[in-house]
N, C-alpha and C positions, 0 to 999 in steps of 0.2 A: 347576558351584556351587562355590565355595570359601568355606568358613565356618569361623571360629575363634570356640569357644565357651569362657568360663571358668567352671568350676563350682567350688563350694567345699566341697561335701559329698558324701558318697555317693549322697543322696537326689537331688541335682542331677543328678549323672552318672546316675543310674537313669532320671530323667525326661527327659533328652535321648535314652537308647537308647529309652525308650518312644514319643517323638515321632518317631523315625526309624522304628520299627517298624509305628507306625500309617500312615505313609506308604508303607512298602515295596509293591512289586507283583510279582507272580509273575515269577520269572526273574531278579530281582535279585541281584547280587552284592556284599556288603559286606565288607571287610577290615579287621580290627582289629588295631593295631600298638601297642604300647608295651612298656616294661620289665616286668619282674616286680612285681606289687603295684601297679599304677597305676590299676587298677579295670577292666581289661577284662570280667572276670565279672561285676561289677557292671552294666556298660554292656549286657552281653548280657542279663542278667536283664530289664532294663528293656526290650530291645528284644523278647524274647519276650513281655513283658506285653503291648506294644504290638500284637503278632499275634494277642493272645488266648490266648495259653498260659499255662494256671495251674500245670502241674505244676513242680516244682522243676528248675532250671537250673542246672548245674554245669559247669566248665570240663571237656571231655573229653580231659584231656592223656593217659591212659593208652589211650584207646580210639579215638582219633584223630576220631571222629564220633559225635554224638548226633542222633538225628532225633527232633523233636517235631511230631507230626501232628494235634493238637486245636485248633490255633487256624484263624483265616481263610485262612491259608495255611501249608503245612509249613514248618519252619524246619530247615534241614541245617548244625548247629553244629559246626565242624572247630575241632581245635586241633593245629596242625601243628608246635609245639616241639619234638617228639622225632623229626620226620622227618629222616634223613640224607640221602636222596637223593629228590629231587621225584617220581622216577619211582613211588615207593612209594605215592603217591595213586591211582594207577591201580588198585591192588590193593583198594580200598575203593569203587571204581566212581566215582570224583571226577567224571568227565564226565557220568555218568548224573544226579548230583545239580547239577552246575554248570548244565547246559541243561535241568534239570526244571522241574516247575510250583510249586516252591516257592520259598523264599529261602535263599540261601546266606551264612552269616557266619563267616568264617574269620579264628581269632586267629593270630598269629604268620605271617600271610601272607608275609611275605619270604622266609621258608624256601622258598616254592614260586612266586616271583614271575613264573616264565618259563612256568608253566602258567596263571595269571590271564587272563581274558578284558580285552580293552581295554576294554569297556564294564562299569564299576564304581564303586563309592563307597569311597574309601580314608578309614579314620578312624584318626587317630593319637592318643594320649593320653599326654601327659606331665605329669609333677609337677614343681614347683618349691617345695623345702622353703624356700626363701629368703622365698617369699610366706606359705605355710602349709602343715601338713601335708596337710590336706584340699584344697588347691588343686589343681585339672586344668586344662590347657590342651588342649583337643580341637579339633584340624583336620580337617575334613571335606573331602574334595575327590572331585568327581565327574568321570570321564572318559569322552569319547567320548558324550556324549548325558547327560539326566536319569535316574538311576536311583531317585531319590526324590523 
């Protein structure tokens, strides 16, 4: 699947995340890429809402991983921005989560690209200030079969 969606507000970005969260299946892996401030956390909050998670979702930049278990599926939310060596992911049990019964959402996934499974959904968020401060272009690409 390849889709490009344009959003014009944080609410629209959140809604798209929620839609994908509602469709997510156990074992799915979603990568979330984009520059600082493009709305990855807003998207992640919507995604968690789509899974039925009601607790506050924040980017786990300093902890690498935040686990949310209260939804219809567990959400394993990674932020690997600070990872210097992809091997560090094994210290947090990356494989256990990657092949677990929940859904993985990995921010800054390009930092650990060599560890990612071939079957995944890559989401890239870009902004274009020439169009509008709130404008976002969100590209969604599923590889090796449908994950959503």
